[in-house]
N, C-alpha and C positions, 0 to 999 in steps of 0.2 A: 878550676874549671872542671877537672876530673872528678872532684868531690862532689860538685853539684849534679854531674851526670850520673855517678853512682847512686847518690841520693834519690834521684828521679827514678832509676831503675828499681832500687829497693822498694820505693813507693808504690809503683806499678805491680811489682810482684805481690806486695801486700794487699793490693785491692783486688787482684786476681784471685788470691787465696781466700780472702774474705767472701768474694762472690761465690766461690765454689764450697763454702762451708753450708752444710745442712742446717736444719733448725737445731740439731743437738751439738752444733758447734764443730763437727768432724768434717773434713772434706769428703764429698761424695763420690765414691768410686763406681757407682752403679751407672750402666748404660742402658736406657730403655728403648726398645724398638717399638716405634709408635706407627700405627697405621691411620691415615686420614681419610675419610670418605671423600673420594674425588668428584665431587660436583659443588658448583657455586651454590650458595657463598661459603660452603663448609671449607672446601680447599679447591684451589684452581690456579691456573698459570696466567700470568699477564706479562707480556714480553718476556717470557721465560722465568719471571720471578714468581715464587709460590707465594700465594696470598690466601686469605680466608679466615673464618671464625676458628676453625680447628688449629690452623697454623698458628695464629697469634695466641690462643690459649697454651699450646704447647711451648712457644717460646716464653711465655710467662712462666710456665712450670719450671722450665730450665733455668731461667734467672732466678728465681726465688729459691729453689732447691739446691742449685749448684750442680745437678746431675746433668748428664748428657742424655738428651732425647733425640734420637735419630728418626726423622720422618719420611715416609714414604706413602704415596697416594694410592689408594686401592678401591676398585669397585667392592661393594659388600661381599659377594661370593669369593672373591680371592683373599681378602681378610679373614673370612671364616676359615678357609684353607690353611692360611699361614698361621692362625692360632691353633688350630688343630694340630698342626705339625711342630708346634713349639717353637715357633720363629717370631712370635708377636707378643709384646707385653701389653700393649693398650691399643684401643680402637676408639677414634673420635670421629664425629659424634654419632649416636645411635638412638633410635626411639624405642628399641627393645633387645632382648638378648637371643630370642628365638632360635636361629640356626647356629648360634654359638653353642647352644645346648649345655652340656655338663662342663665344657672346657672354659667358659667364659662367665663372669659375673657382672651385672650390670650396676651401675652407680648413677643414680639421678641427679641432673645439675639444675634443671630449670623446666618450668611447665610454660608453654606458649600457645598461642590460638591455632587451631587447625582449622581448615576449611575444605569443602567438597567441591570440586570443579567437575562440570557436566557439560557435555556438548549441547548447545542450543538446541540443535536439530533432534536430539535424542532425550531432550528433558520433558516434553510434552506439558502436561498439566501439573507437575509435581512442584510442590510449594515447599517441602522441607526436606531435610537429610533422610529422614526415615522413608519419605515417599520413594526416593531414588534407591535406597537400600532394598526395598520391597519389591521393586520392578525388575523381574527375572529377565527382561529383554536387554538390562544394562550390564555391561561388563566393565570391571574395575581393573585398572592397572595397578600392580604392587612391585615394590623392590625385591628382588630375589633374596630371600633369607631374612624378610622384615614384614611387619604387618603394615608399614607405611602409614602411620598414624591411625589406623583403624584400631578399634577396641578388639580385645580377644573374642568378644561375642559376634562382633561384626564380621571380623576375620574368618571365624569359623563358619558363619552363615553363608558367606560368598563361596568359601571352599567347598562346602557341602553342596552347594547349587552350581558348582562348576562355572563359576562367573568372574574367575580371575585370570589375568594374564601377566606373566612375570618379565621384568627387564633388570638390568644391572644397576640402572641408576634413574633419576628424574630426567635427565636429557632424553633418554630413549622412551620414557613414559609419555612424556608431553608430546614428542614427535609421533607416537602411536595415537595420542589423542587427536592431535591435527588430522592425521590420515583417517580417523574414524574406527581404526582397528579396536580401540577401547573407546568407551563412552563417558568414563569417569575416572577420578583420581581423588583419593583423600590423601592430604599433605599438610605440612605446616604453612600457615598463611604467608609468612615471609619468603620462603622459598616458592611457593605456588605463584606470588605476584612476579617474583623474577622469571619464571619461565614462561608465564603468560604473555610477558612483554618480549622477551627473547624470541618466542615462535609467533607472534602477533595473533595470539589467540583470545584477546580481551574480548573482541565483538563476536567470537565464534562460540562463547562459553557462557555458562552462568556460574556464579560462585555463592555457595552457601557457607557463611562463616559460622561456626559452632558456638553457640551462646552457652553451651551447658557443659560440654567436654572438652578439656585440653590436652594437647600432646605433650607427653614427658619426654624430655631429651637428656642424655648424659654420655657416660663413656663406659666402654666395656674392658675389663682387665683379664688376663690370662690367669686361670687357677693352676696352670702348671708352672708358669715362669715367675710369677709374682709371689713373693714371700709376704707374710703378714706385715713384715717391716716395710717392705715396698709399698704395698697397700695403704699403709698407714701415712707413709710419706706424701703419696699422691695425693690421699683424701685430704690431709691437713694442708697442703700447698693449695689445692683446689679450693678449699674452704676460705683461705686467706684471700684468694683471687675474686672469690663472691663477697666476702666481707667488706673490702675497701671499695667496692663498686667497679673494680676493673672488668669483671665479666659483663656486666650490663653494659659498660662502655664498649667493649669489643663488639658484642651482639648488635648493639644499636648502631655502630659505625657501618655495618653491613646490611642493617634492616631498617625500614621504617618503624620506629617505636609503636606506631598505632597499629601496625599489622601483626606485632608480636604479642601484646597484651601479656607482656612477660611477668613472671612470678618465679623467683628463685626457690630452689628445694633446700 
């Protein structure tokens, strides 16, 4: 009986050590501090439990690499500050590096459909995304420290024309849209549909899915904290998550596949 119990213990220890082994066969002693963008469906709380696309990806990184990935949800401005202070290794998910500046590097993971949402009361006779972008009476909501799915050219145009209002995340942006403080938001289609439903905005807005330009989404790594070995480990593990279909499964479990028009990078 004692022999069987000891055998079970040794088997469990062996399994744990195998799970903790990195691709090189050595146990991973690295602990990564990971920031998760704190909005649904990226990272959110449900009955106290952490859920979301970024959380599931982070769990998969930990499972496959054997490393420890400690997660904390942050609004983007706080994540920028943490990475600048050298307290954050990774930030998931992001559409651009922008405010992370020279302290962060951007690694694309996938492309997805973006769409422009406009208040019906402000839309007038506009029939295209370009019409709305050219209307100087329409203000756009953007996430602080991000272009929020706008191209660099579109973002510059709106900034130059003083037509942007910043907010920490999409929750605040779509509330501002409902109140009329802003009249338009450019965001990924999956997230847009989530917040249109959440704030009962579907009948109050018009949505323009973009048939030409997709939004690129990925993760940001700290140039200060992440060594070349660290970056390579995360990149290779992330690639394996994409290659076997796990990333697609995670993304489509939180979003309607038809809303995403998903293309892995």
